[in-house]
One Martini backbone bead per residue (centre of mass of N, CA, C, O) as a GRO file, in nm:
protein
  101
    1MET     BB    1   2.708   1.905   3.787
    2ASP     BB    2   2.650   2.191   3.989
    3GLU     BB    3   2.446   2.486   3.995
    4GLY     BB    4   2.436   2.808   4.170
    5GLU     BB    5   2.401   3.026   4.425
    6TRP     BB    6   2.748   3.056   4.436
    7VAL     BB    7   2.804   2.763   4.261
    8VAL     BB    8   3.043   2.496   4.182
    9ARG     BB    9   2.965   2.135   4.178
   10PRO     BB   10   3.144   1.869   4.162
   11SER     BB   11   3.129   1.518   4.160
   12LYS     BB   12   3.432   1.538   4.056
   13ARG     BB   13   3.788   1.617   4.111
   14VAL     BB   14   3.881   1.342   3.970
   15VAL     BB   15   4.006   1.252   3.645
   16ALA     BB   16   4.053   1.120   3.353
   17ALA     BB   17   4.232   1.161   3.103
   18GLY     BB   18   4.062   1.296   2.829
   19GLU     BB   19   3.764   1.218   2.728
   20VAL     BB   20   3.482   1.421   2.828
   21SER     BB   21   3.168   1.453   3.008
   22ILE     BB   22   3.008   1.751   3.114
   23ARG     BB   23   2.759   1.760   3.342
   24VAL     BB   24   2.495   2.010   3.384
   25TYR     BB   25   2.307   2.176   3.655
   26ASN     BB   26   2.064   2.427   3.710
   27ARG     BB   27   1.965   2.507   4.052
   28GLY     BB   28   1.898   2.787   4.008
   29MET     BB   29   1.735   3.120   3.959
   30ASP     BB   30   1.954   3.175   3.746
   31ASP     BB   31   2.145   3.239   3.506
   32HIS     BB   32   2.398   3.029   3.347
   33ASP     BB   33   2.732   2.902   3.307
   34LEU     BB   34   2.975   2.687   3.149
   35THR     BB   35   3.334   2.714   3.169
   36LEU     BB   36   3.609   2.616   2.945
   37VAL     BB   37   3.961   2.618   2.922
   38ASP     BB   38   4.172   2.499   2.711
   39ALA     BB   39   4.497   2.422   2.611
   40THR     BB   40   4.455   2.634   2.355
   41GLY     BB   41   4.235   2.865   2.471
   42ALA     BB   42   3.971   2.753   2.425
   43THR     BB   43   3.626   2.804   2.452
   44GLN     BB   44   3.386   2.635   2.651
   45GLN     BB   45   3.018   2.651   2.645
   46ILE     BB   46   2.717   2.668   2.854
   47PHE     BB   47   2.384   2.763   2.860
   48LEU     BB   48   2.161   2.815   3.157
   49ALA     BB   49   1.870   2.783   3.274
   50PRO     BB   50   1.660   2.735   3.501
   51GLY     BB   51   1.663   2.377   3.523
   52GLU     BB   52   1.885   2.326   3.329
   53GLN     BB   53   2.059   2.101   3.101
   54GLY     BB   54   2.400   1.982   3.012
   55SER     BB   55   2.697   1.964   2.786
   56ILE     BB   56   3.054   1.896   2.774
   57ARG     BB   57   3.304   1.824   2.538
   58ALA     BB   58   3.636   1.708   2.634
   59THR     BB   59   3.993   1.732   2.629
   60LEU     BB   60   4.197   1.623   2.897
   61THR     BB   61   4.476   1.695   3.028
   62ALA     BB   62   4.702   1.677   3.243
   63GLY     BB   63   4.563   1.852   3.522
   64VAL     BB   64   4.429   2.170   3.586
   65TRP     BB   65   4.081   2.272   3.584
   66LYS     BB   66   3.863   2.536   3.498
   67LEU     BB   67   3.535   2.599   3.629
   68TYR     BB   68   3.290   2.848   3.515
   69CYS     BB   69   3.114   3.147   3.546
   70SER     BB   70   3.104   3.420   3.294
   71LEU     BB   71   2.920   3.613   3.408
   72PHE     BB   72   3.029   3.935   3.421
   73GLU     BB   73   3.302   3.949   3.319
   74GLY     BB   74   3.524   4.189   3.470
   75THR     BB   75   3.349   4.223   3.726
   76PRO     BB   76   3.238   4.246   4.055
   77SER     BB   77   2.966   4.068   3.948
   78SER     BB   78   3.087   3.816   3.892
   79HIS     BB   79   3.034   3.486   3.928
   80GLU     BB   80   3.320   3.409   3.995
   81ALA     BB   81   3.364   3.622   4.229
   82LEU     BB   82   3.104   3.483   4.387
   83GLY     BB   83   3.204   3.146   4.350
   84MET     BB   84   3.183   3.029   4.038
   85VAL     BB   85   3.423   2.792   4.108
   86ALA     BB   86   3.627   2.512   3.982
   87LEU     BB   87   3.845   2.234   4.037
   88VAL     BB   88   3.997   1.995   3.809
   89ARG     BB   89   4.158   1.681   3.792
   90ALA     BB   90   4.374   1.536   3.553
   91LYS     BB   91   4.467   1.194   3.510
   92LYS     BB   92   4.667   0.958   3.415
   93ASP     BB   93   4.476   0.696   3.232
   94THR     BB   94   4.422   0.422   3.022
   95SER     BB   95   4.110   0.342   3.089
   96GLY     BB   96   3.907   0.612   3.126
   97ARG     BB   97   3.846   0.630   3.417
   98ILE     BB   98   3.754   0.707   3.713
   99ILE     BB   99   4.013   0.779   3.986
  100GLY     BB  100   3.860   0.990   4.184
  101ARG     BB  101   3.821   1.270   4.442
   0.00000   0.00000   0.00000
């Protein structure tokens, strides 16, 4: 997954439900984070300086998941409001492999 000004671009839009590792690279010139709110409402996030990369490990149940940059959340200047949000669908698949785009 790539982030930049003002985009979150997943490499896959459909993944197998279950444990996943979401790798993200900040290709932008500003600090960003990647935030995922899981099925329990718990937030997982990673903060990334320009050029930095990292990952989040999460268990995704079948459904649609929102990934976004939470910087300046709740303001008109929030990175999410400026377009840094993407949806990823997790589909049930017993093999644990990526199952589509």
